[in-house]
C-alpha positions in Angstrom: 4.6 -21.8 -4.5 4.9 -21.2 -0.8 3.0 -23.8 1.2 0.9 -21.2 3.0 -0.2 -19.6 -0.2 -1.4 -23.1 -1.4 -4.1 -22.8 1.2 -5.8 -20.3 -1.1 -6.2 -23.2 -3.6 -7.7 -25.2 -0.8 -10.3 -22.5 -0.2 -11.1 -22.3 -3.9 -11.6 -26.0 -4.1 -14.0 -25.9 -1.1 -16.1 -23.2 -2.8 -16.5 -24.9 -6.2 -19.8 -26.7 -5.2 -21.6 -23.4 -4.8 -22.8 -22.3 -8.3 -22.9 -18.7 -7.1 -19.2 -18.5 -6.6 -17.6 -17.6 -9.9 -14.0 -17.1 -9.1 -11.2 -16.7 -6.5 -8.6 -14.1 -7.3 -5.2 -13.6 -5.5 -3.9 -10.0 -5.1 -0.6 -8.6 -4.1 1.9 -11.3 -3.1 -0.9 -13.8 -3.6 -1.4 -12.5 -7.1 0.9 -12.7 -10.2 3.9 -11.7 -8.1 3.4 -14.7 -5.8 7.2 -15.5 -6.1 7.7 -12.8 -3.4 5.3 -14.5 -0.9 7.2 -15.5 2.2 6.7 -16.4 5.9 5.7 -12.8 6.7 3.1 -12.4 3.9 -0.6 -12.3 4.4 -3.1 -13.6 1.8 -5.1 -10.9 -0.1 -7.9 -12.3 -2.2 -11.2 -11.4 -3.8 -14.2 -13.6 -4.1 -16.3 -13.1 -7.2 -19.9 -14.1 -6.8 -22.9 -14.1 -9.1 -25.0 -11.3 -7.7 -25.7 -8.9 -4.8 -27.7 -11.5 -2.9 -24.8 -14.0 -3.0 -22.4 -11.2 -2.0 -24.5 -10.4 1.1 -24.6 -14.1 2.0 -20.9 -14.4 1.9 -20.3 -11.1 3.7 -22.9 -12.2 6.4 -21.0 -15.2 7.7 -17.4 -16.5 7.8 -18.0 -20.3 8.0 -16.7 -20.6 4.4 -13.3 -19.5 5.5 -12.9 -22.9 7.0 -11.8 -23.9 3.5 -8.4 -22.5 4.5 -8.1 -25.1 7.3 -7.9 -24.0 10.9 -10.1 -21.7 12.8 -10.6 -17.9 12.7 -9.7 -16.3 16.1 -10.2 -12.6 15.1 -11.9 -10.7 12.4 -13.4 -7.3 11.7 -15.1 -5.4 8.8 -12.4 -3.2 7.3 -14.3 -2.3 4.2 -18.0 -2.4 3.1 -16.9 -5.3 0.7 -14.9 -7.4 3.1 -13.0 -8.2 6.2 -9.6 -8.9 7.7 -9.2 -12.2 9.6 -6.6 -13.9 11.8 -6.5 -17.7 12.2 -5.4 -19.4 15.4 -2.3 -20.7 13.5 -1.2 -17.2 12.5 -2.6 -17.1 9.0 -3.7 -13.5 8.2 -6.2 -12.7 5.5 -7.7 -9.6 3.8 -10.5 -10.3 1.5 -13.3 -8.6 -0.4 -16.3 -9.9 -2.3 -17.5 -8.5 -5.6 -20.0 -9.2 -8.4 -18.6 -9.2 -12.0 -20.2 -5.8 -12.6 -18.4 -4.4 -9.6 -15.2 -6.0 -10.6 -15.2 -4.1 -13.9 -15.3 -0.8 -12.1 -12.3 -1.5 -9.9 -8.8 -0.3 -10.3 -6.3 -3.1 -9.7 -3.1 -4.7 -11.0 -1.5 -8.1 -10.8 -4.6 -10.2 -10.1 -4.1 -13.9 -10.4 -7.0 -16.3 -11.2 -6.7 -19.0 -8.5 -9.9 -20.6 -9.7 -12.6 -19.6 -12.2 -15.9 -21.3 -13.1 -15.9 -22.6 -16.6 -17.7 -20.4 -19.1 -17.6 -17.3 -16.8 -15.5 -14.6 -18.5 -13.6 -12.1 -16.3 -11.7 -9.1 -17.6 -8.6 -8.8 -15.6 -6.3 -7.2 -18.2 -7.7 -3.7 -18.8 -8.2 -2.4 -15.3 -6.2 0.8 -14.8 -4.0 1.2 -11.8 -4.6 4.0 -9.4 -4.3 7.6 -10.7 -1.6 9.9 -9.8 -1.3 10.2 -6.0 -1.8 13.9 -6.1 -3.7 16.3 -8.4 -0.4 17.6 -9.7 2.1 14.9 -10.3 5.2 16.8 -11.4 8.8 17.1 -10.1 8.3 20.8 -9.4 5.2 20.1 -7.3 6.8 17.3 -5.2 10.0 19.3 -4.6 8.1 22.3 -3.4 5.5 20.3 -1.4 8.4 18.5 0.4 10.1 21.9 1.2 6.9 23.4 2.6 6.2 20.2 4.6 9.6 20.8 6.3 8.8 24.4 6.8 5.4 23.8 8.5 6.8 20.8 10.4 9.7 22.8 11.9 7.3 25.5 13.0 5.2 23.0 14.8 8.3 21.4 16.3 9.3 24.9 17.7 5.8 25.3 19.1 6.2 22.0 20.9 3.8 20.0 18.7 6.3 17.2 18.2 3.9 14.5 16.9 2.4 16.6 14.1 5.9 17.9 13.3 7.0 14.3 13.0 4.2 13.6 10.5 5.0 16.6 8.3 8.8 16.1 8.4 9.2 12.3 8.5 6.1 11.2 6.8 4.6 13.8 4.4 7.9 15.1 3.2 9.4 11.7 2.7 6.3 10.7 0.7 7.1 13.5 -1.7 10.7 12.1 -2.0 9.3 8.7 -2.9 7.1 10.4 -5.6 10.2 12.1 -7.0 12.0 8.7 -7.2 8.9 7.3 -9.0 9.2 10.1 -11.6 12.9 9.8 -12.0 13.6 7.9 -15.3 17.1 6.9 -14.1 15.6 5.0 -11.1 14.1 1.6 -11.2 11.7 0.4 -8.5 11.9 -3.3 -7.7 8.4 -4.7 -8.0 6.8 -1.3 -7.3 3.5 -1.5 -5.5 1.2 1.1 -7.2 -1.0 1.3 -4.2 1.6 1.7 -1.4 4.7 3.8 -2.2 6.7 2.7 0.9 6.9 -1.0 -0.2 10.3 -2.3 -1.2 12.0 1.1 -1.0 15.0 -0.3 0.8 15.7 -2.9 -1.8 15.1 -0.4 -4.6 17.0 2.6 -3.4 19.9 1.6 -1.1 21.4 5.1 -1.5 18.4 6.8 0.1 19.5 7.7 3.7 16.2 6.7 5.3 17.9 6.2 8.6 18.6 9.9 8.7 15.4 11.0 7.1 13.2 9.0 9.5 15.1 8.8 12.8 12.1 9.0 15.0 10.0 11.1 17.3 12.8 12.8 19.1 14.8 13.9 16.0 12.6 16.0 13.8 15.2 18.7 13.2 17.9 16.1 12.2 15.3 14.5 9.9 14.5 17.8 8.3 18.1 18.6 7.8 18.8 15.3 6.1 15.8 15.6 3.8 16.6 19.2 2.9 20.2 18.4 2.0 19.1 15.5 -0.1 16.6 17.6 -2.0 18.9 20.6 -2.6 21.7 18.3 -3.8 19.6 16.8 -6.5 16.9 19.2 -7.6 16.5 22.9 -8.4 15.0 24.6 -5.4 13.9 28.1 -4.6 16.4 29.9 -2.3 13.6 31.7 -0.5 12.0 28.5 0.9 15.3 26.8 1.4 16.7 29.7 3.4 13.5 29.8 5.5 13.8 26.1 6.3 17.5 26.6 7.2 16.5 29.5 9.5 14.1 27.3 11.4 16.7 24.6 11.7 19.0 27.1 13.3 16.4 28.4 15.7 16.3 27.4 19.3 13.5 25.0 20.3 
């Protein structure tokens, strides 16, 4: 285990004297997949406490974070249930605090029990992951959504709205491509993050020309062309929308 991640065990040990602390859970690279924790990782964790009163007590102050060692230099409330915090030595945390009742209602995967109070059962196995990222999660939907993202984005580029064009072409449309890769039974995602589709894309799909699909603010047309060609080479597409996108690519800015 990475030496930085071992600091989460130090925190858990410091909290054991409080009977209202029931468990410390690691998430993400601090969870079951902790083998991928490295020098660039932050520590995501949940604190499970006995009741709402204990939750408010731990949310109301940060002195208990001293169990990590070092001092907090910056923090802010990023969720009603927790905070993000940066230590003077560079350690970065994201944490949330839940009661056992709240924990049962959450969707999560890959949680690791760092410490658990004896005799306190926690159900960590039957929590579904997040639902489909869109109301309609089909190949047809994602292909057509990507094509219409390109169409709208190119119109905005021609209008001079380059930033919103960038988002439609190089963010929204590429998100649909990632959804298509997720649905492709011939593709295998390396340690797929069910909550963030852009994680580990490079190591999973080395043949995806992201350098052409996401070249930056000044190259929306080139990005749209790359994404369009990738889609039309691999999926059945409607000629009407494809021709419309190609017409916009040919238009003068």
